[in-house]
N, C-alpha and C positions, 0 to 999 in steps of 0.2 A: 504494500500500500504506500502510495506517495502522499505524504501529509504536509509538505511544505514547498514553497516556490523553489528553494534551493535544490530539493530533491527532484523536482520536475526539470530544472535546468541540467542537473546531473544526468538524467536520463536522455535528454536531448544531446548532450555532449557524447554520451556513450553511443547513441545511435549514429551520430556523425562519424565518430572515430571508428566504430565497428564497420560501417559502410565503407569508409575510406580504406581500412585494412583489407576488407574483403575484395575491394575493386582492384587491388594490386594483382595483376594477372601473372601468376607464376608461369603458366604455360606459354603465354606470349613472350615473356622475357627470356625464358629458357630456350624457346625456339629461335629467337633472334640471336642470342649469344652462342648457343650450341651449334647451330647450322645456318644462321642468317635466314631463317624460314619464318613466315607468318603462319603460325599454327592454325589460324582461322581459314587458311586457303588450302589446307590439306586434310585428308581423311574426312571425319564427320564435321569438321569446322569448329568443334568444341575446343576450348582452351584448357580443358581439364586433363587429369593424369592419364585417363584411359586412351584418349586420342593421341596424347604425347607419346605414350608407351608404344602404341601401334605404328606411329609414323616416324618417330625420332629414335626409338629404341628403348630398351629397359632402363638404362642409366638415367636418361632424361625423364622417363615416366616416373620412376621412383622418386627422383628429386622433386618433381612437380607435386607428387602426392604428399611428400613430407612438408613442403612449403605451404600447400593448401591446408593441410591439417593444422599447421602452426598458425595460420590466419584465424581460424576459428578459436584456437586456444588463446591467442593474444587478445582477441576481442573480448572474450569472457574474462580473461585476466585483468584487463583494464577496468571492466565493470566491477570486479571484485575489489580492485584497488580503491575505487571511489566509494563503494558500499561495503565496508569490512564485515567480518563475521559478527552476527548479532543484530545487524541492521534489518529491520522488517522489510525494507525495500530491496534487499540483496537479490532475492529470486527474480523479481521483476527486472532489475538491472541486468542480471545475467541473461535473461530471456531476450531483452532488447538488444544487447550486444551480439548475442548469437544470431538472432534473426537478421540483424543488420549486416553482419559479416556474410552470411549465406546469400542474402539479396545482392550485396555488392559483388560477390564472386560471380553470380549468375548474370547480372546486368551491370557491368562496369561502364561508367560513362565515357571514359577515354577511349574505349573500344566500341563505342556506339551500341552498347548493350549486348555485344556478342561475347559471352563468357562461358563458364562451364556449367556443370549440372548440379553443383552444390553438395555433393556427397562427402568428399574429403573434408571440406570446410565444416560441414555439419558434424562429422565425426569428431573433429578437433574441439568443437564447442561442447558437444555432448559429454566428452571425456571429463571435462571439468565442471559440468553442471550436474550430471547424474551418472557417475561412473558405472554402477551396476547396469543401468539401461544401455550405456555404451557397449558393455561386454555382450549384452543380449543382441544388440544391433550387429556387432562384429560376427557373432555366432551365426545369426540368420544369413548374413552376407556370405560367409564361408560355405555354409551348407548349400545355399541356393546356387552359388557359383560352382561348387563341386558337382551338383546334380545336373545342371544345365550347360555349364561352360559358357554362360553369358554374363558378362560383367553387369549389364543393364538389369538383368533379373536379380542378381545379387544386390545391386544398389537399391532396387525397389523393395526387395525383401528386408533390407536393413532398416527401412522406415517402419515396416511392420514390427520388426524385432525391437526397435527402440520404444515404440508405443506399448507393445505387449510387455516388454521387460519392465518399463517404468511402472505400469499399473500393477504388475505382479509383485515387484519388489516393494511397492508402497503397501500393497495388501498384506504382505508378509512381515512388514516392519523394517525391512532393510533400508528403505528410503522414507522420508517424510513427504507426504503428498503436498503439492503446491500447484495451484491453477496456472501460475505463470510458467512453470516448467512444462506442464502439459501443453500450454498454448504454444510454447517454443517448438515442441516436438511435432505438434499438429501443423503449425504454419510452415516450418522448415520442411516437413514431410510433403506438404502440398506443393511447395516450390520444387522439390525434387521430382515429384510426379509430373508437374507441368513441364519441367525441362526435359523429361524423358518421353514426351508425347510421340516423337518420331520413332523412338526405340520401341515403344509399346505397339505402334502400328506395324513395325517390322516383325515384332514377336508374333503378333496375331497372323501375319502373312507367312510366317515360317522362314523369314529371310534375315533375321538378326544375326550378325557375325558372332561366332563362338571363339573362345580362346583356343589358339592352336590352329586356326584356319585362316586363310587369306580373305 
């Protein structure tokens, strides 16, 4: 709950900083530095780790994944710095920073809104907002990827895993339920699904690329 003008200003600052951090396109920068390639012009056109991995190689892909995860973590860390433990507004601040980072990653203004899918950045944020739910999301991702060999299916499954894990761990007492955290998972998850619309269409047509195939 935000109960003061200073708290509201703090949230606005967190939103701006989180969006700014998220909009720093790791994939674009690595593509330019690594091979002088605009990652938006190759493969799927996404600036995320999966497209970078497929078009520029494993080294570049892993680097982008790590950097994108860090973006989510840094956005939440900044929120936690402004709203320390014990602050009743801390969960709201974390959620605002997390959603802002995911949004900035997906729609970076300097790249005219052509960003990534939001999965890695969301993972980084969730790790520091609700670690048990993060573990559930990673597990769902790994199982779905192993069964289908489709990164997109794993990514979408991770959203389900985050939601199921959060609610389950809250119900069992491992986590304390908070509406702001649930809102972050739902909003960020919706963004991930929106950014995967083309992937979902290809999955339904049976033409979505699988890991290990060209």
